[in-house]
DRENDO-1510 file (C-alpha; in Angstrom, 1 decimal, always signed):
<recs>
REC; n; res; u; v; w
REC; 1; MET; +17.8; +2.9; -20.8 .
REC; 2; SER; +14.3; +4.0; -20.7 .
REC; 3; GLY; +10.6; +3.3; -20.5 .
REC; 4; LEU; +9.9; +0.5; -18.5 .
REC; 5; ALA; +13.7; -0.3; -17.6 .
REC; 6; ASP; +13.8; +2.9; -15.7 .
REC; 7; VAL; +10.9; +2.2; -13.7 .
REC; 8; GLU; +12.5; -1.0; -12.8 .
REC; 9; LEU; +16.1; +0.4; -11.9 .
REC; 10; LEU; +13.6; +2.8; -9.9 .
REC; 11; ALA; +11.8; +0.0; -8.7 .
REC; 12; ALA; +14.8; -2.5; -7.5 .
REC; 13; VAL; +15.5; +0.9; -5.2 .
REC; 14; ALA; +12.5; +0.9; -3.6 .
REC; 15; ARG; +12.7; -2.8; -3.0 .
REC; 16; GLY; +15.8; -2.6; -1.4 .
REC; 17; VAL; +14.9; +0.0; +0.8 .
REC; 18; TYR; +11.7; -1.7; +1.9 .
REC; 19; ASP; +14.0; -5.0; +2.4 .
REC; 20; LEU; +16.9; -3.0; +4.5 .
REC; 21; ALA; +14.1; -1.1; +6.6 .
REC; 22; THR; +12.2; -4.7; +7.4 .
REC; 23; SER; +15.3; -6.6; +8.3 .
REC; 24; GLN; +16.0; -7.0; +11.8 .
REC; 25; PRO; +17.8; -6.0; +14.7 .
REC; 26; SER; +16.9; -2.5; +13.3 .
REC; 27; ALA; +16.3; -0.4; +10.1 .
REC; 28; PHE; +18.9; +1.2; +8.0 .
REC; 29; ARG; +22.0; -1.3; +9.7 .
REC; 30; LEU; +24.3; -3.8; +9.0 .
REC; 31; PRO; +24.4; -6.3; +7.6 .
REC; 32; TYR; +22.8; -4.9; +4.3 .
REC; 33; PRO; +20.2; -7.5; +2.5 .
REC; 34; PRO; +21.4; -8.1; -0.7 .
REC; 35; SER; +18.7; -6.6; -2.6 .
REC; 36; ILE; +20.2; -3.0; -1.8 .
REC; 37; GLN; +23.4; -3.4; -2.4 .
REC; 38; LEU; +22.3; -4.7; -5.9 .
REC; 39; ALA; +20.3; -1.7; -6.3 .
REC; 40; LEU; +23.5; +0.2; -5.5 .
REC; 41; ASP; +25.5; -1.4; -8.3 .
REC; 42; ARG; +23.3; -0.8; -10.5 .
REC; 43; VAL; +22.2; +2.6; -9.8 .
REC; 44; VAL; +26.1; +3.2; -9.9 .
REC; 45; LEU; +26.7; +1.8; -13.4 .
REC; 46; ASP; +23.6; +3.9; -14.8 .
REC; 47; ALA; +25.1; +7.1; -13.4 .
REC; 48; LEU; +28.6; +5.8; -14.9 .
REC; 49; THR; +26.9; +5.5; -18.0 .
REC; 50; ARG; +25.2; +8.5; -17.9 .
REC; 51; ARG; +28.2; +10.4; -16.6 .
REC; 52; VAL; +26.8; +12.0; -14.0 .
REC; 53; ALA; +27.4; +11.8; -9.8 .
REC; 54; ALA; +26.8; +8.4; -8.2 .
REC; 55; PRO; +26.5; +7.4; -4.6 .
REC; 56; HIS; +29.9; +6.1; -3.1 .
REC; 57; GLY; +27.5; +3.4; -0.9 .
REC; 58; VAL; +24.4; +2.1; +0.5 .
REC; 59; PRO; +24.4; +5.3; +3.2 .
REC; 60; GLU; +24.3; +7.8; +0.5 .
REC; 61; LEU; +22.1; +6.1; -1.7 .
REC; 62; LEU; +19.9; +6.0; +1.5 .
REC; 63; SER; +20.6; +9.9; +2.0 .
REC; 64; TRP; +19.3; +10.4; -1.5 .
REC; 65; CYS; +16.3; +8.5; -0.6 .
REC; 66; ARG; +15.6; +10.9; +1.7 .
REC; 67; GLU; +16.6; +13.5; +0.8 .
REC; 68; ARG; +16.2; +14.0; -2.9 .
REC; 69; GLU; +13.4; +13.1; -5.5 .
REC; 70; PRO; +14.0; +10.1; -7.5 .
REC; 71; GLN; +14.0; +11.7; -10.9 .
REC; 72; GLU; +16.8; +14.1; -9.9 .
REC; 73; TRP; +19.4; +11.1; -9.4 .
REC; 74; LEU; +17.5; +8.7; -11.5 .
REC; 75; VAL; +16.3; +8.7; -15.1 .
REC; 76; THR; +12.4; +8.2; -14.9 .
REC; 77; PRO; +9.2; +8.6; -17.6 .
REC; 78; ARG; +7.8; +12.1; -17.2 .
REC; 79; ALA; +5.5; +13.0; -14.5 .
REC; 80; PHE; +5.6; +9.2; -13.0 .
REC; 81; LEU; +5.3; +10.7; -9.7 .
REC; 82; THR; +4.2; +13.3; -8.1 .
REC; 83; ALA; +6.5; +16.6; -6.9 .
REC; 84; GLY; +8.4; +16.0; -3.8 .
REC; 85; ALA; +7.7; +12.1; -3.5 .
REC; 86; ARG; +10.8; +10.5; -1.7 .
REC; 87; LEU; +11.5; +6.8; -1.0 .
REC; 88; ILE; +12.2; +7.7; +2.8 .
REC; 89; HIS; +10.0; +10.2; +4.5 .
REC; 90; PRO; +12.6; +13.0; +5.5 .
REC; 91; THR; +12.1; +13.2; +8.9 .
REC; 92; ALA; +10.4; +10.1; +9.9 .
REC; 93; GLY; +12.9; +8.0; +8.6 .
REC; 94; GLU; +10.5; +5.4; +7.3 .
REC; 95; PRO; +9.6; +4.2; +3.8 .
REC; 96; THR; +7.2; +5.9; +2.4 .
REC; 97; ARG; +4.0; +4.6; +0.7 .
REC; 98; THR; +5.5; +6.0; -2.6 .
REC; 99; CYS; +8.1; +3.5; -1.8 .
REC; 100; ALA; +5.8; +0.9; -0.7 .
REC; 101; GLU; +3.9; +1.2; -4.4 .
REC; 102; LEU; +7.1; +1.3; -6.3 .
REC; 103; ALA; +8.4; -1.7; -4.9 .
REC; 104; SER; +5.1; -3.6; -5.8 .
REC; 105; LEU; +5.7; -2.6; -9.5 .
REC; 106; GLY; +6.5; -5.2; -12.1 .
REC; 107; PRO; +7.2; -8.8; -12.5 .
REC; 108; HIS; +9.6; -8.4; -9.5 .
REC; 109; GLY; +7.2; -6.8; -7.3 .
REC; 110; VAL; +7.0; -7.6; -3.5 .
REC; 111; LEU; +4.8; -6.2; -1.2 .
REC; 112; GLU; +1.3; -5.8; -2.9 .
REC; 113; GLN; +2.1; -9.2; -4.1 .
REC; 114; GLU; +3.0; -10.6; -0.2 .
REC; 115; ALA; -0.2; -9.3; +0.5 .
REC; 116; GLU; -2.1; -11.0; -2.1 .
REC; 117; SER; -0.4; -14.2; -1.4 .
REC; 118; LEU; -1.0; -14.3; +2.3 .
REC; 119; MET; -4.6; -13.2; +1.9 .
REC; 120; ALA; -4.9; -16.0; -0.7 .
REC; 121; LYS; -3.4; -19.0; +2.0 .
REC; 122; LEU; -6.2; -17.3; +4.7 .
REC; 123; ALA; -8.7; -17.8; +2.2 .
REC; 124; ASP; -7.8; -21.6; +1.8 .
REC; 125; SER; -7.5; -22.0; +5.2 .
REC; 126; CYS; -10.7; -20.4; +6.0 .
REC; 127; GLY; -12.4; -23.0; +4.0 .
REC; 128; THR; -16.0; -20.9; +3.2 .
REC; 129; ALA; -16.2; -17.5; +1.7 .
REC; 130; ALA; -18.2; -15.7; +4.9 .
REC; 131; ARG; -15.5; -16.9; +7.2 .
REC; 132; PHE; -12.6; -14.9; +5.0 .
REC; 133; ALA; -14.4; -12.5; +4.5 .
REC; 134; GLN; -15.0; -12.5; +8.2 .
REC; 135; CYS; -11.4; -12.6; +9.2 .
REC; 136; ARG; -10.5; -10.6; +6.0 .
REC; 137; ASP; -12.5; -7.4; +8.4 .
REC; 138; PHE; -10.7; -8.5; +11.5 .
REC; 139; LEU; -7.1; -7.5; +9.7 .
REC; 140; ILE; -8.9; -4.5; +8.4 .
REC; 141; HIS; -10.1; -3.1; +12.0 .
REC; 142; ARG; -7.2; -4.7; +13.7 .
REC; 143; PRO; -3.5; -3.9; +11.8 .
REC; 144; VAL; -2.2; -2.9; +15.2 .
REC; 145; VAL; -2.9; -4.5; +18.1 .
REC; 146; LEU; -1.7; -1.9; +20.3 .
REC; 147; ARG; -2.3; -3.9; +23.6 .
REC; 148; PHE; -2.9; -7.8; +22.9 .
REC; 149; ASP; -5.5; -9.0; +25.5 .
REC; 150; PRO; -5.8; -13.0; +24.5 .
REC; 151; VAL; -9.2; -12.7; +26.9 .
REC; 152; GLU; -10.7; -10.6; +24.4 .
REC; 153; MET; -9.5; -12.5; +21.8 .
REC; 154; LEU; -11.3; -15.6; +23.4 .
REC; 155; ARG; -14.8; -13.7; +23.1 .
REC; 156; PRO; -17.1; -15.8; +20.7 .
REC; 157; SER; -17.4; -13.2; +18.4 .
REC; 158; ARG; -13.5; -13.1; +17.7 .
REC; 159; ALA; -12.2; -16.4; +18.7 .
REC; 160; GLN; -12.7; -18.1; +15.3 .
REC; 161; ALA; -11.1; -15.2; +13.7 .
REC; 162; TRP; -8.0; -15.1; +15.8 .
REC; 163; ARG; -7.1; -18.6; +15.6 .
REC; 164; LEU; -7.1; -18.0; +12.1 .
REC; 165; VAL; -5.1; -14.9; +11.9 .
REC; 166; LYS; -3.2; -14.9; +15.0 .
REC; 167; ASP; +0.1; -16.2; +12.9 .
REC; 168; LEU; +0.2; -13.4; +10.6 .
REC; 169; TYR; +1.1; -10.8; +13.8 .
REC; 170; GLY; +4.4; -10.1; +14.9 .
REC; 171; PRO; +5.9; -8.0; +17.1 .
REC; 172; VAL; +6.5; -4.0; +16.7 .
REC; 173; PRO; +9.4; -3.5; +14.6 .
REC; 174; SER; +12.3; -2.7; +17.1 .
REC; 175; HIS; +13.0; +1.0; +14.9 .
REC; 176; PHE; +9.4; +2.3; +16.2 .
REC; 177; PRO; +9.3; +2.6; +19.7 .
REC; 178; ALA; +10.8; +5.5; +21.2 .
REC; 179; ASP; +11.4; +6.3; +25.1 .
REC; 180; GLY; +9.8; +2.9; +25.4 .
REC; 181; LEU; +6.2; +4.1; +23.6 .
REC; 182; VAL; +4.5; +2.7; +21.0 .
REC; 183; HIS; +2.1; +4.9; +19.3 .
REC; 184; ARG; -0.9; +4.0; +16.8 .
REC; 185; CYS; -2.9; +6.6; +14.8 .
REC; 186; SER; -6.1; +6.5; +15.3 .
REC; 187; ALA; -7.3; +7.2; +12.2 .
REC; 188; CYS; -5.8; +5.0; +9.8 .
REC; 189; GLY; -5.0; +2.5; +12.2 .
REC; 190; LEU; -1.2; +1.8; +11.4 .
REC; 191; LEU; +2.0; +2.3; +13.1 .
REC; 192; ALA; +3.5; +5.9; +14.3 .
REC; 193; LYS; +5.9; +8.2; +15.4 .
REC; 194; ALA; +4.8; +11.0; +18.0 .
REC; 195; ALA; +8.2; +13.4; +17.9 .
REC; 196; THR; +10.1; +13.9; +14.5 .
REC; 197; ALA; +11.1; +17.2; +13.0 .
REC; 198; ASP; +7.9; +17.9; +11.5 .
REC; 199; GLY; +5.9; +16.4; +14.4 .
REC; 200; SER; +4.2; +13.6; +14.3 .
REC; 201; TRP; +3.9; +10.9; +11.6 .
REC; 202; CYS; +1.7; +7.8; +10.7 .
REC; 203; GLU; +2.5; +5.1; +8.0 .
REC; 204; GLY; -1.1; +6.3; +6.6 .
REC; 205; GLY; -0.2; +9.4; +5.7 .
REC; 206; CYS; -3.1; +11.1; +7.4 .
REC; 207; ALA; -3.6; +14.8; +7.4 .
REC; 208; PRO; -2.3; +16.3; +10.7 .
REC; 209; ASP; -5.5; +17.6; +12.4 .
REC; 210; GLU; -6.9; +14.0; +11.9 .
REC; 211; ARG; -3.9; +12.4; +12.9 .
REC; 212; LYS; -4.8; +11.2; +16.6 .
REC; 213; LEU; -2.0; +9.5; +18.5 .
REC; 214; GLU; -3.1; +6.2; +20.9 .
REC; 215; VAL; +0.0; +5.1; +22.9 .
REC; 216; SER; +1.5; +1.9; +24.7 .
REC; 217; HIS; +3.8; +2.1; +27.3 .
REC; 218; GLN; +4.5; -2.0; +26.3 .
REC; 219; PRO; +5.9; -2.5; +23.2 .
REC; 220; GLY; +6.4; -6.3; +24.3 .
REC; 221; GLN; +2.4; -6.6; +24.5 .
REC; 222; THR; +1.6; -4.6; +20.9 .
REC; 223; LEU; +1.0; -7.0; +17.8 .
REC; 224; VAL; +1.4; -5.6; +14.4 .
REC; 225; LEU; +0.5; -7.3; +11.1 .
REC; 226; PRO; +3.2; -7.1; +8.2 .
REC; 227; PRO; +3.9; -4.1; +6.0 .
REC; 228; ALA; +2.4; -5.8; +3.0 .
REC; 229; LEU; -0.9; -6.5; +5.1 .
REC; 230; ARG; -0.8; -2.8; +6.6 .
REC; 231; LEU; -0.4; -0.8; +3.6 .
REC; 232; PHE; -3.0; -3.2; +1.0 .
REC; 233; VAL; -5.4; -4.4; +2.9 .
REC; 234; ALA; -6.0; -2.5; +5.8 .
REC; 235; LEU; -5.3; +1.0; +4.7 .
REC; 236; PRO; -7.6; +0.9; +1.7 .
REC; 237; GLY; -9.3; -1.3; +4.1 .
REC; 238; ARG; -10.9; +1.8; +6.2 .
REC; 239; THR; -12.4; +3.0; +2.7 .
REC; 240; GLU; -13.5; -0.3; +1.9 .
REC; 241; MET; -15.3; -0.6; +4.9 .
REC; 242; GLU; -17.3; +3.0; +4.3 .
REC; 243; VAL; -18.1; +1.8; +0.2 .
REC; 244; ARG; -19.9; -1.4; +1.3 .
REC; 245; SER; -21.5; +0.5; +4.2 .
REC; 246; ARG; -23.4; +2.6; +1.4 .
REC; 247; LEU; -24.1; +0.5; -1.0 .
REC; 248; ASP; -27.6; -0.5; -1.7 .
REC; 249; ALA; -26.7; -3.8; -3.6 .
REC; 250; GLN; -25.0; -7.1; -2.0 .
REC; 251; SER; -21.2; -6.7; -2.5 .
REC; 252; GLY; -19.3; -9.5; -1.9 .
REC; 253; LEU; -15.7; -10.6; -3.1 .
REC; 254; LEU; -14.7; -11.9; -6.2 .
REC; 255; SER; -11.0; -12.3; -5.8 .
REC; 256; ALA; -10.0; -13.2; -2.2 .
REC; 257; GLY; -6.2; -12.1; -3.0 .
REC; 258; LEU; -6.5; -9.0; -4.8 .
REC; 259; GLY; -9.4; -7.6; -2.7 .
REC; 260; VAL; -12.0; -7.3; -5.8 .
REC; 261; HIS; -15.4; -7.3; -4.9 .
REC; 262; GLN; -18.3; -7.3; -7.4 .
REC; 263; ILE; -21.9; -6.0; -7.1 .
REC; 264; PRO; -24.5; -6.2; -9.8 .
REC; 265; GLY; -24.9; -3.4; -12.1 .
REC; 266; PRO; -27.5; -2.6; -14.6 .
REC; 267; GLN; -29.6; -5.1; -16.0 .
REC; 268; GLY; -28.2; -7.8; -13.8 .
REC; 269; VAL; -24.5; -7.4; -14.9 .
REC; 270; LEU; -21.7; -7.7; -12.1 .
REC; 271; ARG; -19.5; -4.8; -11.6 .
REC; 272; ALA; -16.1; -5.5; -10.4 .
REC; 273; TYR; -14.8; -3.0; -8.1 .
REC; 274; GLN; -11.3; -2.6; -6.2 .
REC; 275; VAL; -10.5; +0.4; -3.5 .
REC; 276; HIS; -7.4; +2.4; -3.7 .
REC; 277; ASP; -5.6; +4.4; -1.4 .
REC; 278; ARG; -2.3; +5.0; -3.3 .
REC; 279; GLU; -0.4; +8.2; -3.4 .
REC; 280; GLN; +1.2; +7.9; -6.7 .
REC; 281; PRO; -1.5; +7.6; -9.4 .
REC; 282; VAL; +0.6; +6.2; -12.5 .
REC; 283; PRO; +1.7; +3.3; -10.6 .
REC; 284; ALA; -2.1; +2.7; -9.0 .
REC; 285; ALA; -3.3; +3.1; -12.7 .
REC; 286; LEU; -0.4; +0.5; -14.1 .
REC; 287; ARG; -1.6; -2.2; -11.3 .
REC; 288; ALA; -5.2; -1.9; -12.0 .
REC; 289; ALA; -4.7; -2.3; -15.7 .
REC; 290; GLU; -2.8; -5.0; -14.6 .
REC; 291; VAL; -5.8; -6.6; -12.1 .
REC; 292; ALA; -8.4; -5.8; -14.8 .
REC; 293; ALA; -6.1; -7.8; -17.6 .
REC; 294; ARG; -6.1; -11.0; -14.9 .
REC; 295; LEU; -9.6; -10.4; -14.1 .
REC; 296; GLY; -10.3; -10.5; -18.5 .
REC; 297; GLY; -12.6; -7.6; -17.9 .
REC; 298; GLU; -13.7; -4.1; -16.3 .
REC; 299; LEU; -12.7; -2.7; -13.2 .
REC; 300; GLU; -13.8; +0.0; -11.4 .
REC; 301; VAL; -11.3; +1.4; -9.1 .
REC; 302; VAL; -12.8; +3.6; -6.1 .
REC; 303; VAL; -10.3; +6.0; -4.1 .
REC; 304; PRO; -11.0; +8.2; -1.4 .
REC; 305; ASP; -12.9; +11.5; -1.7 .
REC; 306; GLY; -9.9; +13.7; -1.0 .
REC; 307; ARG; -7.5; +11.8; -3.4 .
REC; 308; ALA; -10.1; +11.9; -6.0 .
REC; 309; ALA; -11.3; +15.8; -5.4 .
REC; 310; CYS; -7.5; +16.2; -6.6 .
REC; 311; PRO; -7.8; +16.8; -10.8 .
REC; 312; THR; -4.0; +16.3; -11.2 .
REC; 313; TYR; -4.4; +12.6; -9.5 .
REC; 314; ARG; -7.6; +11.8; -11.9 .
REC; 315; ARG; -5.8; +12.8; -15.4 .
REC; 316; ALA; -2.3; +11.4; -14.3 .
REC; 317; PHE; -4.1; +8.0; -13.4 .
REC; 318; ASP; -6.3; +8.0; -17.0 .
REC; 319; GLU; -3.4; +9.0; -18.9 .
REC; 320; ALA; -1.0; +6.6; -17.6 .
REC; 321; LEU; -3.9; +3.7; -18.5 .
REC; 322; PRO; -2.4; +1.6; -21.2 .
REC; 323; VAL; -4.9; +1.4; -24.6 .
REC; 324; SER; -7.7; +0.1; -24.2 .
REC; 325; ALA; -7.4; -1.0; -21.0 .
REC; 326; GLN; -10.7; -1.3; -19.2 .
REC; 327; VAL; -10.2; +0.9; -15.8 .
REC; 328; ARG; -12.1; +3.7; -14.5 .
REC; 329; LEU; -11.9; +5.8; -11.4 .
REC; 330; TRP; -14.1; +6.6; -9.0 .
REC; 331; SER; -14.4; +8.5; -5.5 .
REC; 332; VAL; -16.2; +7.1; -2.8 .
REC; 333; SER; -19.3; +9.2; -3.4 .
REC; 334; GLU; -19.3; +8.9; -7.0 .
REC; 335; PHE; -19.4; +5.1; -6.6 .
REC; 336; THR; -22.2; +4.7; -4.1 .
REC; 337; THR; -24.6; +7.2; -5.2 .
REC; 338; HIS; -24.5; +6.8; -9.3 .
REC; 339; GLU; -24.8; +3.4; -11.6 .
REC; 340; SER; -22.6; +4.0; -15.0 .
REC; 341; SER; -25.2; +2.8; -17.3 .
REC; 342; ASP; -24.2; +3.1; -20.6 .
REC; 343; GLY; -21.8; +0.0; -20.4 .
REC; 344; THR; -19.2; +2.1; -22.6 .
REC; 345; TRP; -15.3; +2.0; -21.9 .
REC; 346; GLY; -13.2; +4.6; -23.2 .
REC; 347; SER; -9.6; +3.6; -25.1 .
REC; 348; HIS; -7.2; +5.3; -22.7 .
REC; 349; ALA; -3.5; +6.7; -24.3 .
</recs>
C-alpha cells in the first residue's frame, strides 16, 4: 500500500470518526455506524499485512485517534500532516479540524462535499444571486444561534433569509451541553466547551487569548448548522467577509456551492479566488487543485494572515500542488493590497 491508497485509508478513518461523532443520541457510543466499523477492519488488515500492532476494536481505534498521530499507526506520505495532528482532540474529545479536512478528501469525501451540496440547493431555492448572497451571509454570521428568538427572525431585514435557511438548522448536539450550559466562541462563532483538561476549547481552534465564550442556560433554544456548514462555510466565511470588505473591486460569487468568488483583475480579466481556513496545508492544496480543475482555470486561495505567516504552511501547500496546478496561495493582506499583474503561473512539483 502506498501513495493514494495510504491517504484513502486515513480519510476512511476520518470519515468513520465523523460519522460516529455526529450520530445520535451521543458521540462515540453504540451502535457504531458501518463506516467506523469498516474503517477498523481496513486498519486491522493493513496492520496484519505490515505485521504491526492493530487496534482490538472501535474503542481502541478511537483511543489511538485521540492519543497518537496518524503516522504512528498508519503509513502516510512523508510530511502529509503537520506535527502533532490528531483526528480526535485529546481533551475536548471532539473530531478535530484535521479530521474534517481528511474526511473531505478523495472521491468518497463527505463533509466539504456536503457543504457544497447544501449551498447549491440553497442557491436554487433562493432564485436570484442577490438573495442567495444574503442568505449565505446570514449563515456565515450565525453558525450557532445561541438563544433563538422568533421575534428577532421576523424583523424585515431577516425574515426572508430566515425563511429560506431555517431548515438548515437543528438542535445542538447532545454531547456539547455540560451542566445544562451550551457555549459558543465569540471569535469564530462556533460551538465551544468551557471545561477540558487544557481549559476551554472551540471548533474553530481560536487562540486562547482570542477565545471568549458566550453561554446559554437553555440548550433547547440553541440552533446550529450541521458541521459541514460550520467548518467549510461559516469558519472561512469570517475571513472572507474581511477580504470582501477590503477589496476595492466588486467581488461576486462565481460558484455558489464552492464559495468561489471573482473580481476584475489586470486588463479586465476576472480573477477567481476561494477563502480557506484549514489546519492542514497538504490536503488544502489537493482540494484547491481539484477546485481549479473543475473551474478550468486559475484559482487564488486566500488564507488568514496568521496562517500564511507560517513559512512551513506555505512551503507544504506549494509542494503538494500537482504539476501545472493553476493555484496560488495568498494571505488576506497580500491579496487585498497587491495585484498579480504578470499573469504567469508556475508549475508545481
